N, C-alpha and C positions, 0 to 999 in steps of 0.2 A: 419553769425552764422554758426558753425561747418565747418569753413573754414580751422583751424589750425588742425595738426595731433593729438595735445592732445584732443581738444574738441570732435574730431570724434572718438578717443579710449573711452573716457568716455561715450559718447552718445552710442556706440556699446556695452560697457559692460553694461550700465543701461537697455538697450533694452534686452539684453541676460539674464541677472539676473531677469528682471521681467517676461520674457518669462518663465524661469524655475520656478519662484514662481508660476505663473499663472497655469501653467500646473501641479505642484505638488498640489496647492489648489484645482483644478477641480478634480485631482485624489482623493484627500482625501476626497472631497465632495462626490463623487460617492460612496466612500466606506462606509462612514458614514450614507448614506440613506439605506443601508442594515439594518434590524432590528438587527441582531446578533452583528454587531459592535457597534451600537448605544446603545443597551440595557445592554450589559455585564457590563458595570461601574456602572449602577444603581443596577444590580442584586448583584454585589460584594459589593456594599454599603449596600443594606438591609441585605444580608447575614452576613456582618460584625457586623452589629448593632444588629442582632438577637444573633449571637454567643456572643458577648460582654456582653449580658445583660440576657444571658441563667439561669445564677446563681439566679438573682434577680427574675426571672419569676418563677423558680423552687421553690423558697422559698415560694412565693405567693401560689402555690399549695399545698405545704406541710402543711402550717399552716391554710389553708382554710381561708384566709384573708377576712376581710370585704370588702365591695363594695368600700367604700372611700379610704381605703388602696391600693387596686388594681388600682383605677383611679388615685391616687396620684403617685404612682409608673410609670405607664403608661405615664402619662404626663411629668414626669421628664425624662423619656426615650425619648420621641418624642422631648422635647425641647433640650436636650442635643446633639441629634444626627440629629436634623433637618429633621425628617421624620414623617410620619402621622402613627399613631397607631389606629388599629381598633379591636373592639371586637364584634363578630356577635354570635347571639343565633342560635345555631345548630339546634335546634328544630323549632322555629318560623320563621327563617330567617330574623330577625330585627336586627338592628344595636343597640348594648348594650352601645357602647362606641366609641367615635370619638375624638381623641385628637384635632381635629380642631374644633369641636362642631357643625359642619354642618350637619352631617348626623345621629347623634344620635336620635334614636326613630324612624328612617326611616326604610322602608323595605331594606333589604340588597341584594334583588334580588338574592339571593343565590350566594353570591360572589364565593364561592368555586366551583359552578356548571357554573356560567357565565364568569369565567376569561377565555381569550384566552391564553390558556397555551402555554409557551415556553420552550424550553430545557426539555421536558419529560424525566423522568428517572434520573434527576440530583441528586434528594434526594428522598428517598423511599416515605416519607409522606408529603413531601413539595410541595407546590404549587408556581409556579412562571409565570406570564404571564400578558396581558394586560387587563386592565378593565375600561369599559365606566360606569361612576357614572350616577344616575339618572338624574343630572343636566347637563350632556353631556360632562363633562370633563373627560380627559382620564389620567389614572395612571398605574403605574407598580406595581403590588401587590405581596408580599412574604408572604406566610403562612407557617411557620415551622413546622406546624403540632401540635402545642401546645394548649391544652384547659385549661380554668381557670374555678374555681367554682365561677361563678357570677350568682347569680339567678338560673341559669341552667347552663349546659355546654356550655361555651363560647370559641369560636375559636379565636386565635390571628392572626391578619395580620398587616404587616408594608407595607406602600404604600409611593410612590414618584411620582411626576409629570412625565408623558412620555415625554421624551425630543424629540424636534423637530430636524430633520436633521440640520436646519441652527443654531439652538441654540446650540446643541452638538458641531457642528463645531466651532462656535464662542468661546465657553468655552473652547474647548479642545485643538484647533490647531491654531487659529487666533494669540494669543500671541507668541507662538514659531515661528510661520512664520514671524511675524512682526520682532522680534528681530534677527532671523537668516537672513532675508532680509537685515535690517540694518547693521549688522555686515559684510554681503557679499558686499554690496555697499560700505561700508568704505574701506575694503580690495581692491575692484576694483579701486577705486579713487586712493588709494597708488600705486596699481600696474600699473595703466594707467600713473600716473606721471612718474613712474620710466621707464616704456617702451618708454614713449613718450620722455623722457631725453635722453635715449640711442639711440633712433632713429632720433629725431629732431635735435639734436645738431650735429651730423655729417652731417646731410642733410642740416642744415644751413651753416655749413662750406663750403660744396660743392656749395651750392648757391652763397655765398660769393666769393669763389674760381673762379666761372664762370664768375662772374660779373667784377673779378678784370682782368681776361683774356679778356674779351670784351673791357676793358679799355686799353688794351696793356701791362699789366703786366703779362708776361708769366711764371715768376718763381714762380708757385704756385704748392705746394704739401700738400696733406692732409694725416694726420696719420690715416691708416685704424683702426677703432674700431667700436664697437657695434655689431649688429647681423651680421651673416655670409653674408647675402644679401648686407647690407649696406657697408661692408668692401670690397666687390667685386665692388660695385659702386665706392668706394674712390680709389681702385687699378685701375679701369679703367679710373676714372678722371686722377689720376696722369700719367697713360701712355698716355692719350690724350693730357694733358698739356705739357709732354716731346715732344710729336710729334709736337704739335703747335709751341713750342718753336724752335725746329729744324727746321720746316717748315719756320717760320719767318726768322731764321738766314740764312736758304738756300736761303730765297728770297733776303735777304739783300746781300748775297755774290754773288748770281746770278747777281743782278743789278750792283754791284761793277766789278765783272769780265767782264760782258759784256760791260760795259762802257769802261774799261781799254783796252779789246780787240778790240773794235770797234774805240776807240780813235786813236790807233796807226795807223792802215791803213788809216783811214780818214786823219789824219795829213800828212801821206806820199802823198795820192791822192791830198790832196789840196795843198801841197807845189810844187809838180811836175807839176800839172796843171797850177798853177799859173805861174811856170818857163816857161811853153809853152806860156801861154798868154801873159808874160811881155816880151818874146823874149830872156829870159836868156839863155834858151837851144837853141842855134842857129845851132850848128853843127848836121849833120845827126846822129852822134853817141849819142850825148846827147838827141836828141830828141826821138831816138829809146830806148835808156835807161829809159827815162822819161815814155813813152808808156809802157814799160815793167813792170815797178814798178807799175804804175796805174793799169794795167790789172792784175798783180798778186795780188795786194792788194785787188782789187774788187772781184776777184776769192775766196780769202780767206774769205773776208766779206759773200759772197755768200754761200760758204760751212759751214760758222758759223751758219748763218741764217736758213739754210736747217737742220743742226744738232738740233739746238734748237726747230725748228718745229717737227722733229721727237721726241724728248723727250716730248715735249708738247702733242702730239697726244697719244704717249704711255701711258702717266701718266694720261691723261685724260680719256682714254679708247676708243677713236674715232679711233684708229689705228686698221684697220681691216687686220687681219692675214689669209691668205689662210690655208686650212686644207686639205693637200694633202701628199701622201706619198713622202717622199725625201730619196733617197739613200745618206747616208753622205759620203760613200767611194767616188762615183762619183762626189760629190759636192767638197771634198777636193783635188781631182784630178784636177778639174778645177781651184780651187784657186791656186794651185802650179803652173799650166800652165800660169795663168794670171800674176803671180808674179815672174816668172823664170828670166825674162829680168831684172827686177830691182835687184833681188838677184845676178845676174851675173855681173851687174853694180856695186855693191858694194862688190863684190868678197866675197859672202857668199853662202855656201852650204845649198840649200833649198832641203829637203829630205821627203818622205812620206811613211809611213807604214800603208797600209790600209787593215785591215782583213775584211773578208765578215761579214756584220751585217745586222740586219732586218732594214727595212726602218723606219724612224719616221714620225710622222704626224705634219706638220707644213708648213711654208711659204718658198719656195725655195729661193726667192729673199732676204729675211731678213737674213735666215741663211747664205746666200753667204756673206751679208753684215757683220755678225757677225764674220766669220772665216777670211773673207778678212782683216778685221780691226786687229784682233788679229795677223795674220801672218806679216802684214805690220807693226805693232807696234814692233814684234820681230826682224824684218829685221832693223827697225830703231835704236834699241838699241843693236845690235850686231855688234861688230867690224869687219873688213876685215880679212878674213881668218876663221872666225867663222861659226857656223852653226845653222840652225833653222829646227827643225824636228817636222813634224806631225804625229801623231798616232791615229787611230780610231780602237776602239775595242768594245765589247759588255760588259756591266757592269750589272752583274746579269741576271735575266730574263726579266727585263722590262725596261732597259735603254741601250743607247749607250753612250760611253764616248770618248771624243776626247782631245787629249793631245796636246798643241802647247809649245814646249821647244826650248830655245835658249841658246847660251853661251856667253851671253852678261855681262855687268858688274853688274847686280842684282840690287836688291831692298832692301835698309835697312829696319830692322824690324819695325822702327818707322815710315816709310812710306808706308809700305806694306798695313796697314790697311786704307789707304786713297786713293789708286790708282783708285777706282770706283767712288770717288767723281767728281762732275762737276768742270771743270776748274783746278782740282789739276793736276799737273804735277812734276814728280821727277825732271826732268831738268827744273829749274827755269828760265832759259832763253827762254824757249818755242821755241827754234830753233831746227832744225833737221838737221842731216849730209847733207842731199841732198839741203839745203837751205829752204825748206818748214817749215812754223811755225805751230806748232800744237795749237788747240784750247782747248785741255784738255776736250773734250766731247766724244771722241771716245768709251773708255771704259765705260763710264756712259751709252752710248746708248747699248753697247753690253750686259751689265748686265741687263738692262730693255728689250731688246729682248729676251735673254734668259730665263728670267723669264717670259715673256709673253708666251713663249713656254712650261711653267710648268717646266722648267729646273733649274739647278744650276751651278754657275761658281764660282771657286776658283783660288786663286793665291798663289803660293808659290815660295819664293825666298830668297835669302841671299847675302849679299854684296860681289860681285866678284865671285859669284858662279852661274850665269845665273837665268833665271826665267822660271817657269813652269805655264801654264793656264790650267785649267781643266774645260771641259764643259760636263755636264751629260744632255742627253735630253731623255724624256720618248718615249718609243716605240709607246705607244698608245696616245690618246690627253688627258688622264687623268694621273695626277702626280702619281708617284708611291712613297709611303710613306717611303720606306726604303731607298731610293736613292735620293729623291728630297727634300731637306730641304726647309723650309718656313721661313719667317720673318714676322712679324705683319703688316697686311695691303697691303701684296704684294703676288705675286704668290710664291715665294721661297725666300730664303735669303741664302747669304754665310756664312760660319762658322766665328766664332770670328777673327781668323787668317787670313781671306782671304780678300775678294772683296772691294776695292776702287782703285782709277785710278792713272795711271802715266803719 
């Protein structure tokens, strides 16, 4: 019971309305316990009766009507207005006439003297107050100050039972509260159904979509609708579903690419090792060639496994980065020194323009890995006689910017957006000028390491015009909002035209 949103909304509305009605009823009851509030309606009734019959009473006084005629008139007035009419002898204090017949002939106990007067000064000669009869009953008495010639001078009074607080509340407020509560409950039911429908239906769709994703159907999108909070949940769900779909596709691509990249070296290792075992490679040259191929392919597999482990550690958050000041200008000088021989062998000019910049906070070895990979990648894709230029400068007040620019063949716009993807290579043959075969993981690792440092990496290129890689790193260990872009779920993100691998 009360497990569904609809039933809980209805229950909450019922409780709320019931609480409001209860507070209202208690407040009204406390108000009506005060005599002023409780007696005013009766006073108004008795006053109205007196005024409406003043003409008839005045005629009785003028003609000096006989007692039977007076009593007949008073009885009619009492019956028509549902009040008690009393005549008292102002001299003897006895009751001359009582429309109910119970008090006739009894002592009046000086009604005009014994009445507990209320609202004094309301009318000059009138009396209004509470009166306790000889039999113990309580009445509200109104005497308009009129006397009649009945045996003696008789004073006229109108009386009505004194209303109790509970009785007055029941007669005056219970029915309005009942109907108001019933109408409010009806409206609450309608409102609860509408709200439940606007909220519950999108939530059911979200639940169905989540169940579908759990079963392997990742193409789930929910149309955002309903209240703002529900729309935000739907948008988050759509984003999550897209990420799950991308992650699943990436996982499939990873398995396919790893299988492909491992199959080739394993095949070579298996073939040449079999040749050695079978004695097919008998000459020293053939044996040396077989051993060299086996060694190179094993080294390639080792590099790939190491790179995959790096990616896994970065994405799982288990990679621990040192947090120490790093002079990027000195680091790039070392990168140029380490790759100078390779650049000379390839007949490429490797130059550096290092302006003084503040140190960044990061891991020296991992940043060395980043810029070594970018520079090596630029050398690989630059023809003989070309140039690779490294630049370091300050970007704004809170970041350092490093540019790695080459004069290579460039990257087509259709491929530029994918160069940071795992296993993606612009050169589909996956071979390098120096005979080494790439794994397509280098730039993926570069991006992850840059973002792990709170930085941003971008790539700009055009076919035949070379390539430019831009790396921005924060000077402090906190990313700077104006220079460090972000992508959902990671430290930062490249712009739409940038980051993906070659």
